[in-house]
C-alpha positions in Angstrom: 0.0 0.0 0.0 1.2 3.5 -0.8 -0.2 7.0 -1.4 0.1 8.7 -4.7 0.3 12.5 -4.4 -2.0 14.5 -6.7 0.6 17.3 -6.6 3.8 15.8 -7.9 5.8 19.0 -7.1 5.7 18.1 -3.4 7.5 14.7 -3.9 10.8 14.7 -2.1 11.8 11.1 -2.6 10.8 8.0 -4.5 11.5 4.4 -3.6 11.6 1.3 -5.8 10.5 -1.8 -4.0 10.3 -5.1 -5.9 10.0 -3.3 -9.2 7.3 -0.9 -8.0 8.3 2.8 -7.8 6.3 5.0 -5.4 6.6 8.3 -3.5 8.2 7.7 -0.1 8.4 11.3 1.2 6.8 14.6 0.5 7.7 18.1 1.6 5.6 21.3 1.1 5.7 24.4 3.1 5.9 23.3 6.7 4.6 19.8 6.0 7.0 16.8 5.8 5.7 13.2 5.6 7.2 9.8 5.0 5.8 6.4 4.2 8.5 4.8 6.4 10.0 5.4 9.9 13.2 7.4 9.6 13.7 7.2 13.4 14.2 3.4 13.0 17.3 4.0 11.0 19.4 5.3 13.9 21.4 8.5 13.6 21.0 8.8 9.8 17.2 8.6 10.1 17.1 11.0 13.0 19.1 13.5 11.0 16.2 13.7 8.5 14.0 15.1 11.3 16.8 17.4 12.6 17.5 18.8 9.1 13.8 19.5 8.6 13.5 21.3 11.9 16.6 23.4 11.1 15.2 24.3 7.7 12.1 25.6 9.3 13.9 27.4 12.2 12.4 25.2 14.8 15.8 24.5 16.5 
């Protein structure tokens, strides 16, 4: 299962899984959403959240 954005300009990343390519992250204005759990990837995954917060002057 995956969501297909109607506005493709908000697509941040795509993922290919078993030959199926789908949008795995979107970013638009102050909205950031993923179809996976970055925090489960340790420091690299947590840096995704940190970089987003820095970009939006939250930290």
